[in-house]
C-alpha positions as CSV (number, residue, x, y, z in Angstrom):
1,M,-2.3,83.5,130.0
2,M,-5.2,81.2,131.0
3,V,-4.3,77.6,132.1
4,K,-6.6,75.1,130.7
5,P,-8.2,73.1,133.3
6,Q,-7.3,69.4,133.4
7,K,-10.1,67.1,132.5
8,Q,-11.5,65.1,135.4
9,Y,-11.5,61.4,135.0
10,I,-13.2,58.8,137.1
11,S,-10.7,56.6,138.7
12,F,-10.3,53.0,137.8
13,Y,-11.2,51.9,141.3
14,R,-14.6,53.9,141.3
15,K,-15.3,52.5,137.9
16,L,-14.9,49.0,139.2
17,K,-17.3,49.7,142.3
18,I,-19.8,51.4,140.0
19,S,-19.6,48.5,137.6
20,L,-20.1,46.0,140.3
21,A,-22.8,48.0,141.6
22,L,-24.6,48.4,138.3
23,I,-24.1,44.7,137.4
24,G,-24.7,43.1,140.7
25,V,-25.9,45.1,143.5
26,L,-28.7,47.2,141.8
27,P,-30.2,44.3,139.8
28,F,-30.1,42.1,143.0
29,L,-32.0,44.7,145.1
30,L,-34.7,45.4,142.3
31,V,-35.2,41.6,142.2
32,I,-35.7,41.4,145.9
33,Y,-38.1,44.4,145.7
34,L,-39.9,42.7,142.9
35,F,-40.1,39.4,144.7
36,V,-41.6,41.0,147.8
37,Q,-43.9,43.1,145.8
38,Q,-45.0,40.6,143.2
39,Q,-48.6,40.7,144.1
40,Q,-49.1,44.3,144.6
41,A,-46.8,45.7,141.8
42,P,-48.5,46.4,138.6
43,T,-47.3,44.8,135.3
44,T,-45.9,48.4,134.0
45,I,-43.7,48.6,137.1
46,M,-42.3,45.0,136.5
47,I,-41.5,45.9,132.9
48,L,-39.7,49.0,134.0
49,S,-37.8,47.2,136.6
50,A,-36.6,44.6,134.4
51,A,-35.7,47.1,131.7
52,L,-33.7,49.0,134.5
53,I,-32.0,45.8,135.5
54,L,-31.0,45.1,131.9
55,F,-29.8,48.9,131.5
56,S,-27.8,48.7,134.6
57,M,-26.1,45.6,133.8
58,L,-25.3,46.9,130.3
59,I,-23.8,50.1,131.6
60,G,-21.9,48.1,134.2
61,F,-20.6,45.7,131.4
62,T,-19.6,48.6,129.3
63,L,-17.5,50.2,132.1
64,L,-15.8,47.1,132.8
65,R,-15.1,46.3,129.1
66,K,-13.7,50.0,128.7
67,S,-11.4,49.5,131.6
68,S,-10.4,46.0,130.4
69,D,-9.6,47.4,127.0
70,Q,-7.4,50.1,128.5
71,M,-5.6,47.4,130.7
72,Q,-4.9,45.3,127.7
73,I,-3.6,48.2,125.6
74,M,-1.3,49.2,128.7
75,A,-0.2,45.5,128.8
76,Q,0.7,45.7,125.1
77,K,2.3,49.0,125.0
78,T,4.5,48.2,128.2
79,A,6.1,45.0,126.7
80,I,9.9,45.6,126.3
81,P,11.4,44.1,123.3
82,E,13.9,41.2,123.9
83,A,16.4,43.0,121.5
84,G,16.9,45.9,124.0
85,G,18.0,49.1,122.9
86,I,16.1,52.5,123.4
87,V,12.6,52.0,124.6
88,P,10.1,54.5,123.3
89,P,7.8,56.3,125.7
90,L,4.4,55.1,126.4
91,D,1.5,57.0,124.5
92,V,-1.7,55.8,125.3
93,S,-5.0,57.5,126.4
94,V,-6.0,55.9,129.6
95,E,-7.9,57.3,132.7
96,G,-7.5,57.2,136.5
97,E,-4.8,55.1,138.1
98,L,-3.8,53.7,134.6
99,D,-2.8,57.2,133.6
100,D,-0.6,57.3,136.7
101,I,0.8,53.9,135.9
102,A,1.7,55.1,132.3
103,T,3.3,58.3,133.7
104,N,5.5,56.4,136.2
105,F,6.1,53.9,133.5
106,N,7.4,56.6,131.1
107,T,9.6,58.0,134.0
108,V,11.2,54.6,134.4
109,V,11.5,54.1,130.7
110,E,13.4,57.6,130.4
111,R,15.8,56.6,133.2
112,L,16.4,53.3,131.7
113,N,17.0,55.0,128.1
114,E,19.5,57.4,129.9
115,A,21.2,54.6,131.5
116,N,21.6,52.7,128.3
117,R,23.0,55.7,126.6
118,D,25.4,56.1,129.2
119,I,26.3,52.5,128.8
120,Q,26.9,53.0,125.2
121,R,29.2,56.0,125.9
122,R,30.9,53.9,128.4
123,R,31.2,50.9,125.8
124,V,32.9,53.4,123.3
125,Q,35.1,54.6,125.8
126,L,36.1,51.1,126.7
127,Q,36.8,50.4,123.2
128,E,39.1,53.5,122.9
129,T,40.7,52.3,126.0
130,T,41.3,49.0,124.7
131,S,42.8,50.2,121.5
132,D,45.0,52.6,123.5
133,L,46.1,49.5,125.7
134,Y,46.8,47.4,122.7
135,E,48.9,50.3,121.1
136,S,50.7,50.5,124.5
137,Y,51.3,46.7,124.5
138,E,52.6,47.0,121.0
139,H,55.0,49.8,121.9
140,L,56.1,47.7,125.0
141,E,56.8,44.7,122.6
142,K,59.0,47.0,120.4
143,E,60.9,48.4,123.4
144,N,61.3,44.7,124.6
145,R,62.6,43.6,121.2
146,L,64.9,46.5,121.1
147,R,66.1,46.1,124.6
148,N,66.9,42.3,123.8
149,Q,68.8,43.4,120.7
150,L,70.7,46.2,122.4
151,C,71.6,43.7,125.4
152,R,73.7,41.6,122.9
153,Y,76.1,44.6,122.4
154,V,75.9,46.6,125.8
155,G,75.1,45.6,129.5
156,T,71.6,45.8,130.9
157,D,72.1,48.9,133.0
158,L,73.5,50.8,129.9
159,V,70.6,49.8,127.9
160,E,68.1,51.2,130.5
161,K,69.9,54.4,130.4
162,L,69.8,54.5,126.6
163,M,66.1,53.6,126.6
164,I,65.1,56.6,128.7
165,S,67.6,58.8,126.9
166,Q,66.0,61.5,124.6
167,D,68.8,61.8,122.3
168,S,69.7,58.6,120.3
169,Q,73.4,59.1,121.3
170,L,74.3,55.7,119.9
171,L,72.8,56.1,116.8
172,K,74.3,59.7,115.4
173,N,77.9,60.0,113.9
174,E,80.0,61.8,116.3
175,R,83.6,62.4,117.3
176,K,84.3,61.5,121.0
177,D,87.2,60.7,123.3
178,V,86.7,56.9,124.1
179,T,88.7,53.9,125.3
180,I,89.3,50.9,122.9
181,M,89.8,47.4,124.1
182,F,91.1,44.4,122.1
183,A,91.3,41.0,123.4
184,D,92.8,37.9,121.5
185,I,93.6,34.3,122.3
186,R,97.4,33.6,121.9
187,S,98.6,31.2,119.3
188,F,94.9,30.5,118.3
189,T,95.8,29.2,114.9
190,A,98.4,26.6,116.3
191,L,96.0,25.6,119.0
192,S,93.0,25.2,116.6
193,E,95.0,22.9,114.2
194,H,94.7,20.0,116.9
195,M,91.0,20.4,117.5
196,E,87.9,19.4,115.6
197,P,85.9,22.3,114.2
198,E,83.1,21.6,116.6
199,E,85.4,21.9,119.6
200,V,86.8,25.2,118.3
201,V,83.3,26.7,118.0
202,A,82.4,25.4,121.6
203,M,85.5,26.9,122.9
204,L,85.0,30.2,121.2
205,N,81.4,30.3,122.6
206,E,82.4,29.6,126.1
207,F,85.2,32.1,125.8
208,F,83.0,35.0,124.3
209,S,80.1,34.4,126.6
210,I,82.3,35.0,129.6
211,M,84.2,38.0,128.0
212,T,81.0,39.5,126.8
213,D,79.4,39.4,130.4
214,I,82.4,41.2,131.8
215,L,82.3,44.0,129.0
216,F,78.5,44.6,130.0
217,K,79.2,44.5,133.7
218,Y,81.5,47.5,133.1
219,N,79.2,49.3,130.7
220,G,81.3,48.4,127.5
221,M,79.8,48.2,124.2
222,L,80.7,45.1,122.1
223,D,81.8,46.4,118.8
224,K,82.5,42.9,117.0
225,F,84.1,39.5,117.2
226,V,86.9,38.9,114.7
227,G,87.9,35.3,114.5
228,D,89.0,34.9,118.2
229,Q,89.4,38.5,119.0
230,V,87.0,40.6,120.8
231,M,86.8,44.5,120.2
232,A,85.0,46.7,122.7
233,V,84.5,50.3,123.3
234,F,84.3,52.3,126.7
235,G,83.3,55.8,127.5
236,H,80.8,56.2,124.4
237,I,78.1,57.1,126.8
238,S,79.9,58.4,130.0
239,D,83.0,60.7,130.1
240,E,86.5,59.9,129.1
241,E,87.7,59.2,132.7
242,S,84.9,56.8,133.5
243,G,85.4,54.9,130.2
244,A,89.2,54.5,130.7
245,K,88.7,53.2,134.3
246,S,86.0,50.9,133.3
247,A,88.1,49.4,130.4
248,V,91.0,48.6,132.6
249,R,88.8,47.0,135.4
250,A,87.2,45.0,132.5
251,G,90.6,43.8,131.3
252,V,91.7,42.7,134.8
253,A,88.5,40.8,135.2
254,M,88.9,39.2,131.9
255,Q,92.4,37.9,132.5
256,K,91.1,36.5,136.0
257,A,88.1,34.9,134.3
258,T,90.3,33.4,131.8
259,A,92.5,32.0,134.4
260,K,89.5,30.6,136.2
261,L,88.3,29.1,132.9
262,M,91.6,27.4,132.2
263,K,91.5,25.5,135.7
264,K,88.0,24.3,134.6
265,R,89.2,23.0,131.2
266,A,92.4,21.5,132.7
267,K,90.1,19.3,134.8
268,K,88.4,18.2,131.7
269,N,91.6,17.6,129.8
270,Q,90.6,20.4,127.3
271,P,93.2,22.5,125.3
272,L,94.3,25.5,127.4
273,F,95.0,29.0,126.2
274,E,96.0,32.5,127.3
275,I,94.8,36.0,126.1
276,G,96.5,39.3,125.6
277,I,94.6,42.7,125.8
278,G,95.4,46.0,124.6
279,I,93.6,49.1,125.8
280,N,94.0,52.6,124.3
281,T,92.3,56.0,125.0
282,G,91.9,58.8,122.5
283,S,89.6,60.6,120.0
284,A,87.6,58.6,117.6
285,I,84.7,58.7,115.3
286,L,81.5,56.7,116.3
287,A,79.5,56.1,113.1
288,S,77.2,53.9,111.2
289,V,79.2,52.3,108.5
290,G,78.0,49.9,105.7
291,S,75.7,49.7,102.7
292,D,72.1,50.9,102.5
293,N,70.7,47.5,103.6
294,R,73.3,46.6,106.2
295,K,75.1,48.9,108.5
296,D,77.4,48.5,111.6
297,Y,77.7,50.8,114.5
298,T,81.6,51.1,115.2
299,V,84.4,53.3,115.9
300,I,86.9,54.6,113.5
301,G,90.1,56.4,113.9
302,D,94.0,56.2,114.8
303,T,93.0,55.4,118.6
304,V,91.5,52.1,117.4
305,N,94.6,51.1,115.3
306,T,96.8,51.9,118.3
307,A,94.7,49.8,120.4
308,A,95.0,46.9,118.2
309,R,98.8,47.3,118.1
310,L,99.2,47.4,121.8
311,E,97.1,44.2,121.7
312,S,99.3,42.5,119.3
313,H,102.3,43.4,121.6
314,A,100.7,41.8,124.6
315,E,101.8,38.4,125.5
316,G,99.5,35.7,127.2
317,R,98.1,37.1,130.5
318,E,99.3,40.5,129.8
319,I,97.4,43.8,129.6
320,V,99.1,46.5,127.7
321,I,97.7,49.9,128.4
322,G,98.4,53.2,126.6
323,E,99.7,56.2,128.7
324,R,96.6,58.1,128.2
325,T,94.4,55.4,129.6
326,C,96.9,55.0,132.5
327,S,96.6,58.8,133.4
328,Y,93.0,58.3,134.5
329,L,93.5,55.4,136.9
330,S,93.0,55.9,140.6
331,K,96.2,54.4,141.5
332,K,99.2,55.8,139.5
333,L,101.3,53.2,138.0
334,P,105.4,53.6,138.7
335,R,107.2,55.7,136.4
336,S,109.5,52.9,136.1
337,A,107.1,50.6,134.5
338,R,106.7,52.9,131.6
339,Q,107.7,51.4,128.1
340,E,108.1,53.0,124.7
341,L,107.1,51.1,121.7
342,K,108.4,52.2,118.4
343,M,105.8,51.8,115.7
344,R,106.3,51.9,111.9
345,N,105.0,54.9,110.2
346,R,105.1,56.8,113.4
347,S,107.8,59.4,114.2
348,E,107.2,59.3,118.0
349,P,107.4,56.1,120.1
350,L,104.1,55.0,121.9
351,A,104.3,55.0,125.6
352,C,102.5,52.2,127.5
353,Y,102.3,50.1,130.6
354,T,102.0,46.3,130.9
355,L,100.2,44.4,133.6
356,I,100.3,40.7,133.8
357,A,98.2,38.1,135.7
358,D,100.5,35.9,137.7
359,G,100.0,32.4,138.8
360,N,98.0,33.2,141.9
361,N,95.3,34.9,139.8
362,K,96.7,38.4,140.8
363,I,97.6,41.4,138.6
364,K,100.9,43.1,138.9
365,V,102.8,45.7,137.0
366,V,105.7,44.5,134.8
367,K,109.0,46.7,135.3
368,P,111.4,46.4,132.5
369,E,114.9,46.2,133.6
370,S,115.7,49.1,131.4
371,V,113.8,51.6,129.3
372,K,114.4,50.8,125.7
373,L,112.7,51.1,122.3
374,H,110.8,48.0,121.2
375,I,110.3,47.7,117.4
376,M,106.8,46.5,116.6
377,P,105.9,44.5,113.5
378,P,103.3,46.1,111.2
379,V,99.8,45.1,111.9
380,Q,96.8,45.9,109.6
381,A,94.7,48.9,110.6
382,V,91.5,48.2,112.2
383,L,88.5,50.3,111.6
């Protein structure tokens, strides 16, 4: 295969020198020659010299004009539009150094276009990243809203465990061994008769806020408020033993917190009250109960009803604990403190133990003088 030889062009610098020589130097020399030989040179030589001068200047001007036109074309073609975008390569027919300039310009344009395309790709990637960040932000916002909602029912530590859990344990219906707690203000009806409604609401809000914080501290789940009563569940996430221990610790903390609250209310001459607490451990069903547009996640079963009956048996400052709950405590309660409560519709008495908060804000075990059957009044079953 034969390689076509490249066409040789006269460089722009040589054209400039030749043009200057033809326009200026050669005519000047001829004029000097004619001036020196003006008496000896015949007329024919004078005419030819004048013609040669004109021809030389014409050729020089033509070369300059051609180079000037090529430079003007180069100036027009190399103008970059203000709108930006992809710049087309330079396609001009020039010679010498101008051809080298055009080649270098095309190299620069190619690199600029490649950089521009890279910028476009990165912009698309940035838009995709921005979209992903926005979706992540929306997801985090939903998680925060869900976390804030859950924090109304369970403690912060438990919420964090639920958020990272893979199995929606709180949302599915299941049977589980749990510990149920009921806490109730004693003689609330009589107390509220002598108070304004606004005072009753303020008292309940203050009481519930303190009790709820304690429940959450011990990983309890707030099931519901029923009037002046609080219902909570323990062990719904952890095991049965941990739930029982946490419930008793929470009950003790609630009695101590109530005693502290009463000292505060006494200084303000506000009505005072005491609370009774019932705690029971056993099998129950955790389920979503309600209609299609409104559901409650609650606990159902005889264990719940038994805990409610234990709470109704508790006097002010007392914590009545079912025997199964006591079996999980680290410190065993004395056998002499065991009581048996006879409940209606039950053939077997219910064994339990009673703790009481004394005047020094301490908890002690109540030891009945003799073991006897207590006949309990019927209470409404609580779901």
